[in-house]
C-alpha positions in Angstrom: -34.0 55.5 -77.3 -36.5 52.7 -76.5 -39.2 51.3 -78.6 -41.8 52.7 -76.2 -42.8 53.5 -72.7 -43.7 49.9 -71.9 -40.1 48.9 -72.2 -39.1 51.5 -69.6 -41.9 50.4 -67.3 -40.9 46.7 -67.7 -37.2 47.4 -67.2 -37.8 49.5 -64.1 -40.1 46.8 -62.5 -37.3 44.3 -63.1 -34.7 46.6 -61.6 -36.8 47.3 -58.6 -37.1 43.7 -57.8 -33.4 43.2 -58.1 -31.6 46.5 -57.5 -27.9 46.4 -58.0 -25.1 49.0 -57.7 -24.5 51.8 -60.2 -23.2 50.6 -63.6 -20.3 52.0 -65.5 -22.3 53.2 -68.5 -25.9 53.4 -69.6 -28.5 52.3 -67.0 -31.7 50.4 -67.6 -33.4 53.7 -68.7 -30.5 54.4 -71.1 -29.4 57.3 -68.9 -25.8 58.2 -69.0 -23.9 60.5 -66.6 -23.6 60.0 -62.9 -26.1 62.7 -62.0 -28.9 60.9 -63.9 -28.0 57.5 -62.6 -27.7 58.7 -59.0 -31.4 59.7 -59.1 -32.5 56.6 -60.9 -30.6 54.3 -58.5 -31.9 56.1 -55.4 -35.4 55.9 -56.7 -35.2 52.1 -56.7 -35.1 51.9 -52.9 -36.1 55.4 -51.8 -34.2 58.6 -51.2 -35.1 62.2 -50.5 -34.4 65.0 -53.0 -31.8 66.4 -50.6 -30.0 63.0 -50.4 -29.9 62.9 -54.2 -28.6 66.4 -54.4 -26.0 65.8 -51.7 -24.7 62.8 -53.5 -24.2 64.9 -56.6 -22.3 67.6 -54.7 -20.2 65.0 -52.9 -19.2 63.5 -56.2 -18.3 66.9 -57.6 -21.1 66.9 -60.2 -22.7 70.1 -59.0 -21.0 72.9 -57.0 -23.8 73.3 -54.4 -27.0 71.9 -53.1 -29.2 74.5 -54.7 -28.0 73.7 -58.3 -28.1 70.0 -57.5 -31.7 70.2 -56.3 -32.6 72.0 -59.6 -31.0 69.1 -61.5 -33.0 66.5 -59.4 -36.2 68.4 -60.1 -35.5 68.4 -63.9 -34.7 64.7 -63.8 -37.9 63.9 -61.9 -39.9 65.9 -64.6 -38.2 63.9 -67.3 -39.0 60.6 -65.6 -42.7 61.5 -65.2 -43.1 63.2 -68.6 -45.0 61.7 -71.5 -44.2 63.0 -75.0 -43.6 61.7 -78.5 -41.0 64.1 -79.9 -37.3 63.7 -79.0 -37.4 67.0 -77.1 -40.5 66.0 -75.1 -39.6 62.4 -74.6 -40.1 61.1 -71.1 -40.6 57.8 -69.4 -44.1 58.1 -67.9 -42.8 56.5 -64.7 -45.0 57.1 -61.7 -43.1 58.4 -58.6 -44.4 58.5 -55.0 -43.2 60.3 -51.9 -43.6 58.7 -48.5 -44.3 60.4 -45.2 -40.5 60.7 -44.6 -40.0 62.6 -47.9 -38.4 59.7 -49.6 -39.2 59.3 -53.3 -39.3 56.0 -55.2 -40.8 54.5 -58.3 -44.3 53.3 -57.7 -44.1 49.6 -58.2 -47.8 48.9 -57.8 -48.9 51.4 -60.4 -46.1 50.3 -62.8 -47.2 46.7 -62.5 -50.8 47.7 -63.2 -49.7 49.7 -66.2 -47.5 46.9 -67.5 -50.1 44.2 -67.1 -52.7 46.4 -68.9 -55.1 46.3 -65.9 -55.2 50.1 -66.0 -54.6 52.8 -68.5 -51.2 54.5 -68.4 -51.3 57.4 -65.9 -51.3 60.6 -67.9 -49.9 62.6 -64.9 -48.2 60.5 -62.3 -47.4 63.5 -60.1 -51.0 63.5 -58.9 -50.3 60.2 -57.1 -48.0 61.8 -54.6 -48.8 64.1 -51.7 -47.2 67.5 -52.3 -45.2 70.0 -50.5 -45.5 73.7 -51.4 -42.6 75.2 -53.2 -41.2 78.8 -52.9 -43.3 80.0 -55.8 -46.5 78.6 -54.1 -45.7 80.7 -51.0 -45.0 83.8 -53.0 -48.3 83.4 -54.9 -50.3 82.9 -51.7 -48.7 85.9 -50.1 -49.5 88.1 -53.1 -53.1 86.8 -53.1 -53.6 87.8 -49.4 -51.8 91.2 -49.6 -54.1 94.1 -50.1 -51.5 96.9 -49.8 -47.8 96.8 -50.6 -46.9 97.6 -46.9 -49.3 95.1 -45.4 -47.6 92.4 -43.2 -49.2 89.0 -43.8 -48.9 86.4 -41.0 -47.4 83.0 -41.9 -50.6 81.1 -40.9 -52.7 83.3 -43.3 -50.2 82.5 -46.1 -50.4 78.8 -45.3 -54.2 78.9 -45.2 -54.1 80.4 -48.7 -51.6 77.8 -49.9 -53.9 75.1 -48.6 -56.9 76.7 -50.4 -54.9 76.9 -53.7 -53.8 73.3 -53.5 -57.3 72.1 -52.7 -58.7 74.1 -55.7 -56.0 72.5 -57.9 -56.8 69.0 -56.7 -53.3 68.5 -55.3 -53.1 66.7 -52.0 -50.7 68.0 -49.4 -48.5 65.9 -47.1 -49.8 65.4 -43.6 -47.0 67.4 -42.0 -46.7 70.0 -44.8 -47.2 73.0 -42.5 -44.3 72.2 -40.3 -42.0 71.4 -43.2 -43.1 74.5 -45.1 -42.5 76.7 -42.1 -38.9 75.4 -42.0 -38.5 75.9 -45.7 -39.8 79.5 -45.5 -37.1 80.3 -43.0 -34.5 79.0 -45.5 -36.1 80.5 -48.7 -36.7 84.0 -47.3 -33.8 84.4 -44.8 -31.7 87.5 -45.3 -28.2 86.6 -46.0 
């Protein structure tokens, strides 16, 4: 492991300014294994979670997109985490998501953190605009439902999601409603 978070920030800044192909062994964050390095490499220039998951499936690292997406999510949490013990160790690297759903390391914030012009970000996820997850939809629906048989319209559920995110101080992406409606079709379709 590194001597500290500053080393990870400095190495990531350097790598972003000169991205090269995937290496044969450890990468600049000391990650081994193709699944980890796929995410790290795609975050240098930008990639969606689905693109990262598809790359893992295409390389035979995960059997399906669902499992690969779970792996991507865990890796993102590791990259953003701050912790001192070995089991909690993370890199405190800020990630941002653009309007096309592409994720990348936030070079501007990392340069500020590295130069000391700002304090390290304690929760870099707040920097990004969010998309609701399946659990957010389930929570919102349960909050709106007054009786077990009541049918709740999708717009009412999305209004509740918006309220929940606003109360939590989590900004939503501009086109979150359209994307979430499509996700709901996938998440709750009867197979």
